[in-house]
N, CA, C and O of each residue as an XYZ file, in Angstrom:
412
protein
N      -7.944     -8.593     14.114
C      -7.476     -9.003     12.808
C      -6.516     -7.944     12.283
O      -6.654     -6.758     12.585
N      -5.562     -8.377     11.509
C      -4.621     -7.483     10.839
C      -4.548     -7.880      9.380
O      -4.294     -9.039      9.049
N      -4.771     -6.913      8.516
C      -4.627     -7.138      7.082
C      -3.459     -6.293      6.604
O      -3.514     -5.064      6.619
N      -2.397     -6.975      6.176
C      -1.279     -6.280      5.543
C      -1.495     -6.369      4.045
O      -1.760     -7.443      3.505
N      -1.382     -5.241      3.389
C      -1.576     -5.196      1.947
C      -0.420     -4.434      1.320
O      -0.020     -3.373      1.799
N       0.105     -4.994      0.244
C       1.056     -4.264     -0.584
C       0.325     -3.905     -1.861
O      -0.169     -4.781     -2.571
N       0.256     -2.626     -2.149
C      -0.460     -2.121     -3.313
C       0.487     -1.341     -4.207
O       1.192     -0.439     -3.753
N       0.493     -1.695     -5.469
C       1.163     -0.900     -6.497
C       0.108     -0.615     -7.544
O      -0.481     -1.545     -8.095
N      -0.141      0.651     -7.830
C      -1.164      1.028     -8.794
C      -0.730      2.304     -9.505
O      -0.291      3.265     -8.873
N      -0.860      2.298    -10.827
C      -0.444      3.466    -11.598
C      -1.077      3.414    -12.989
O      -1.435      2.340    -13.473
N      -1.216      4.586    -13.634
C      -1.734      4.614    -15.000
C      -0.646      4.156    -15.966
O       0.533      4.444    -15.760
N      -1.036      3.453    -17.002
C      -0.053      2.994    -17.987
C      -0.053      3.858    -19.241
O       0.729      3.613    -20.160
N      -0.910      4.854    -19.289
C      -1.026      5.673    -20.494
C      -0.542      7.109    -20.289
O      -0.977      8.021    -20.993
N       0.355      7.306    -19.326
C       0.826      8.657    -18.997
C       2.324      8.833    -19.198
O       2.906      9.770    -18.651
N       2.953      7.969    -19.956
C       4.377      8.094    -20.206
C       5.214      7.368    -19.165
O       4.706      6.591    -18.358
N       6.506      7.644    -19.208
C       7.463      6.916    -18.390
C       7.519      7.334    -16.939
O       8.011      6.569    -16.109
N       7.036      8.517    -16.599
C       7.087      8.984    -15.220
C       5.664      9.086    -14.671
O       4.843      9.852    -15.175
N       5.393      8.307    -13.639
C       4.044      8.302    -13.054
C       4.065      8.767    -11.601
O       3.122      8.517    -10.851
N       5.137      9.442    -11.208
C       5.283      9.880     -9.823
C       4.162     10.792     -9.349
O       3.735     10.696     -8.198
N       3.682     11.668    -10.208
C       2.598     12.566     -9.799
C       1.328     11.778     -9.512
O       0.633     12.057     -8.535
N       1.022     10.804    -10.349
C      -0.172      9.976    -10.140
C      -0.028      9.128     -8.882
O      -0.965      9.025     -8.090
N       1.130      8.528     -8.696
C       1.370      7.719     -7.502
C       1.281      8.604     -6.258
O       0.762      8.183     -5.224
N       1.785      9.814     -6.365
C       1.705     10.753     -5.248
C       0.270     11.030     -4.838
O      -0.017     11.139     -3.646
N      -0.641     11.146     -5.803
C      -2.051     11.366     -5.481
C      -2.635     10.166     -4.727
O      -3.435     10.336     -3.808
N      -2.235      8.966     -5.117
C      -2.708      7.760     -4.425
C      -2.155      7.725     -3.003
O      -2.900      7.460     -2.059
N      -0.875      7.987     -2.840
C      -0.265      7.965     -1.503
C      -0.887      9.045     -0.619
O      -1.087      8.831      0.576
N      -1.186     10.179     -1.192
C      -1.851     11.247     -0.431
C      -3.213     10.775      0.086
O      -3.571     11.043      1.233
N      -3.967     10.072     -0.760
C      -5.262      9.536     -0.334
C      -5.073      8.533      0.798
O      -5.821      8.548      1.776
N      -4.072      7.660      0.667
C      -3.804      6.665      1.713
C      -3.419      7.372      3.011
O      -3.920      7.024      4.081
N      -2.543      8.347      2.921
C      -2.136      9.111      4.117
C      -3.335      9.755      4.789
O      -3.488      9.687      6.008
N      -4.188     10.384      3.979
C      -5.339     11.090      4.527
C      -6.420     10.153      5.064
O      -7.298     10.585      5.810
N      -6.362      8.879      4.691
C      -7.359      7.916      5.172
C      -7.134      7.537      6.636
O      -8.045      7.033      7.294
N      -5.934      7.777      7.142
C      -5.648      7.491      8.541
C      -5.128      6.088      8.821
O      -4.861      5.758      9.977
N      -4.978      5.256      7.800
C      -4.438      3.913      8.030
C      -2.924      3.992      8.208
O      -2.285      4.964      7.804
N      -2.372      2.964      8.812
C      -0.922      2.858      8.937
C      -0.389      2.430      7.575
O      -0.899      1.480      6.980
N       0.638      3.124      7.076
C       1.176      2.809      5.754
C       2.666      3.076      5.712
O       3.220      3.759      6.574
N       3.302      2.522      4.690
C       4.729      2.733      4.475
C       4.975      2.697      2.976
O       4.628      1.719      2.315
N       5.562      3.739      2.440
C       5.879      3.812      1.019
C       7.203      3.105      0.777
O       8.170      3.319      1.508
N       7.246      2.262     -0.251
C       8.483      1.605     -0.666
C       8.740      1.942     -2.129
O       7.915      2.584     -2.780
N       9.863      1.515     -2.631
C      10.216      1.800     -4.017
C       9.299      1.101     -5.016
O       9.168      1.550     -6.155
N       8.668      0.012     -4.603
C       7.869     -0.784     -5.538
C       6.381     -0.818     -5.212
O       5.621     -1.508     -5.892
N       5.953     -0.093     -4.192
C       4.545     -0.082     -3.817
C       4.379      0.535     -2.450
O       5.324      1.073     -1.871
N       3.170      0.451     -1.944
C       2.869      0.991     -0.626
C       2.297     -0.115      0.237
O       1.369     -0.816     -0.167
N       2.860     -0.270      1.439
C       2.349     -1.220      2.414
C       1.301     -0.517      3.256
O       1.485      0.629      3.665
N       0.207     -1.204      3.510
C      -0.897     -0.654      4.290
C      -1.320     -1.711      5.296
O      -1.350     -2.899      4.975
N      -1.650     -1.284      6.523
C      -2.227     -2.215      7.492
C      -3.601     -1.696      7.898
O      -3.753     -0.540      8.291
N      -4.597     -2.573      7.796
C      -5.959     -2.246      8.197
C      -6.479     -3.336      9.130
O      -5.941     -4.443      9.154
N      -7.520     -3.027      9.894
C      -8.069     -4.047     10.789
C      -9.011     -5.033     10.104
O      -9.322     -6.077     10.678
N      -9.474     -4.726      8.890
C     -10.390     -5.634      8.194
C     -10.033     -5.714      6.713
O      -9.415     -4.807      6.156
N     -10.435     -6.814      6.094
C     -10.253     -6.978      4.654
C     -11.065     -5.937      3.895
O     -10.594     -5.393      2.896
N     -12.263     -5.659      4.352
C     -13.105     -4.669      3.665
C     -12.411     -3.307      3.594
O     -12.489     -2.624      2.573
N     -11.737     -2.914      4.668
C     -11.041     -1.625      4.661
C      -9.857     -1.638      3.693
O      -9.599     -0.641      3.019
N      -9.150     -2.739      3.621
C      -8.035     -2.844      2.676
C      -8.557     -2.754      1.237
O      -7.991     -2.042      0.408
N      -9.629     -3.476      0.953
C     -10.186     -3.453     -0.404
C     -10.778     -2.086     -0.739
O     -10.777     -1.680     -1.901
N     -11.279     -1.380      0.264
C     -11.758     -0.018      0.046
C     -10.612      0.900     -0.375
O     -10.796      1.775     -1.221
N      -9.440      0.704      0.210
C      -8.264      1.493     -0.192
C      -7.947      1.230     -1.663
O      -7.627      2.165     -2.397
N      -8.032     -0.018     -2.103
C      -7.789     -0.348     -3.514
C      -8.802      0.372     -4.400
O      -8.427      0.971     -5.408
N     -10.081      0.317     -4.032
C     -11.116      0.989     -4.815
C     -10.875      2.491     -4.873
O     -10.985      3.107     -5.933
N     -10.548      3.071     -3.732
C     -10.315      4.511     -3.680
C      -9.077      4.905     -4.484
O      -9.055      5.966     -5.109
N      -8.046      4.057     -4.471
C      -6.849      4.322     -5.279
C      -7.214      4.314     -6.760
O      -6.780      5.181     -7.517
N      -8.000      3.346     -7.162
C      -8.466      3.302     -8.551
C      -9.241      4.571     -8.895
O      -9.031      5.166     -9.951
N     -10.133      4.978     -8.005
C     -10.942      6.171     -8.257
C     -10.086      7.424     -8.411
O     -10.392      8.296     -9.224
N      -9.012      7.509     -7.628
C      -8.096      8.652     -7.723
C      -7.513      8.756     -9.130
O      -7.373      9.853     -9.670
N      -7.175      7.613     -9.718
C      -6.510      7.595    -11.025
C      -7.467      7.567    -12.205
O      -7.114      8.021    -13.294
N      -8.662      7.048    -12.013
C      -9.566      6.764    -13.128
C     -10.048      8.000    -13.875
O     -10.416      7.905    -15.046
N     -10.053      9.136    -13.230
C     -10.557     10.343    -13.875
C      -9.795     10.753    -15.116
O     -10.389     11.263    -16.066
N      -8.486     10.538    -15.124
C      -7.698     10.979    -16.281
C      -6.824      9.875    -16.863
O      -5.859     10.158    -17.572
N      -7.153      8.630    -16.571
C      -6.392      7.501    -17.120
C      -7.346      6.567    -17.849
O      -8.444      6.283    -17.370
N      -6.916      6.095    -19.005
C      -7.750      5.133    -19.717
C      -7.318      3.695    -19.430
O      -8.024      2.747    -19.774
N      -6.153      3.542    -18.798
C      -5.689      2.209    -18.437
C      -4.893      2.305    -17.144
O      -4.024      3.166    -17.004
N      -5.194      1.411    -16.194
C      -4.553      1.401    -14.886
C      -4.049     -0.008    -14.607
O      -4.760     -0.990    -14.820
N      -2.812     -0.091    -14.128
C      -2.218     -1.368    -13.737
C      -2.159     -1.408    -12.215
O      -1.804     -0.417    -11.577
N      -2.505     -2.553    -11.634
C      -2.436     -2.686    -10.181
C      -2.033     -4.093     -9.797
O      -2.435     -5.067    -10.432
N      -1.232     -4.185     -8.747
C      -0.958     -5.467     -8.104
C      -1.297     -5.304     -6.628
O      -1.058     -4.255     -6.031
N      -1.857     -6.360     -6.056
C      -2.237     -6.353     -4.655
C      -1.802     -7.677     -4.033
O      -2.089     -8.753     -4.558
N      -1.111     -7.575     -2.915
C      -0.762     -8.756     -2.116
C      -1.401     -8.563     -0.748
O      -1.383     -7.462     -0.197
N      -1.967     -9.638     -0.199
C      -2.622     -9.565      1.096
C      -2.079    -10.629      2.042
O      -1.850    -11.771      1.643
N      -1.876    -10.246      3.292
C      -1.529    -11.175      4.378
C      -2.537    -10.907      5.486
O      -2.467     -9.884      6.167
N      -3.470    -11.828      5.660
C      -4.583    -11.637      6.589
C      -4.378    -12.562      7.785
O      -4.212    -13.772      7.632
N      -4.393    -11.969      8.976
C      -4.124    -12.766     10.161
C      -5.052    -12.356     11.296
O      -5.229    -11.169     11.571
N      -5.634    -13.334     11.940
C      -6.458    -13.062     13.115
C      -5.555    -12.677     14.281
O      -4.437    -13.175     14.411
N      -6.051    -11.795     15.110
C      -5.337    -11.458     16.338
C      -4.428    -10.259     16.203
O      -4.874     -9.117     16.323
N      -3.159    -10.510     15.956
C      -2.122     -9.486     16.034
C      -2.423     -8.256     15.176
O      -2.973     -8.357     14.080
N      -2.047     -7.102     15.705
C      -2.038     -5.862     14.937
C      -0.632     -5.290     15.032
O       0.195     -5.803     15.786
N      -0.357     -4.253     14.288
C       0.975     -3.659     14.307
C       2.010     -4.469     13.557
O       3.211     -4.292     13.759
N       1.553     -5.350     12.699
C       2.484     -6.223     11.984
C       3.277     -5.500     10.905
O       4.314     -6.004     10.474
N       2.821     -4.335     10.454
C       3.541     -3.618      9.407
C       4.971     -3.306      9.875
O       5.902     -3.280      9.070
N       5.133     -3.072     11.166
C       6.466     -2.828     11.722
C       7.054     -4.093     12.335
O       8.266     -4.303     12.278
N       6.227     -4.917     12.906
C       6.689     -6.103     13.604
C       7.373     -7.116     12.712
O       8.334     -7.760     13.133
N       6.889     -7.272     11.473
C       7.493     -8.255     10.572
C       8.938     -7.869     10.238
O       9.820     -8.728     10.220
N       9.177     -6.599      9.978
C      10.542     -6.154      9.697
C      11.409     -6.244     10.950
O      12.578     -6.625     10.880
N      10.834     -5.892     12.087
C      11.583     -5.949     13.354
C      11.991     -7.390     13.676
O      13.049     -7.621     14.261
N      11.164     -8.343     13.299
C      11.487     -9.749     13.519
C      12.792    -10.131     12.824
O      13.570    -10.929     13.347
N      13.023     -9.563     11.654
C      14.263     -9.840     10.915
C      15.433     -9.096     11.544
O      16.490     -9.684     11.773
N      15.253     -7.802     11.825
C      16.368     -7.026     12.379
C      16.761     -7.509     13.771
O      17.926     -7.397     14.153
N      15.807     -8.044     14.535
C      16.147     -8.620     15.840
C      17.091     -9.811     15.669
O      17.909    -10.090     16.546
N      16.978    -10.504     14.550
C      17.814    -11.675     14.309
C      19.179    -11.339     13.679
O      20.189    -11.965     13.999
N      19.189    -10.351     12.786
C      20.434    -10.103     12.032
C      21.019     -8.722     12.234
O      22.110     -8.450     11.734
N      20.343     -7.843     12.942
C      20.835     -6.494     13.103
C      20.238     -5.566     12.051
O      19.304     -5.935     11.339
N      20.783     -4.372     11.965
C      20.207     -3.350     11.093
C      20.291     -3.747      9.614
O      21.180     -4.483      9.186
N      19.335     -3.230      8.870
C      19.269     -3.423      7.420
C      19.033     -2.078      6.767
O      18.618     -1.127      7.429
N      19.292     -1.992      5.479
C      18.986     -0.760      4.758
C      17.491     -0.543      4.737
O      16.731     -1.481      4.499
N      17.053      0.696      4.986
C      15.635      1.016      4.912
C      15.402      2.212      4.040
O      14.258      2.631      3.860
């Protein structure tokens, strides 16, 4: 199984710049050992199970909850039996058809 998740999570009560808080979440994701990719609007994560993906969401919340009174999060999931490595394969499917793209 492959679970692709796009997660955007940040405190809403810390002013206009939340890069430090987002950095703490990305650090947790990096240290968890899952395959991930940071984008301008969120972080893509690939896990072998839904439970592991949802655990990342819980852990991201826990990272922020200590000093935030309000947290905003969006989560998108693409769950597929069988294939793994889709975090790179989906983008490669497009570039194989049209050539290089901005990354």
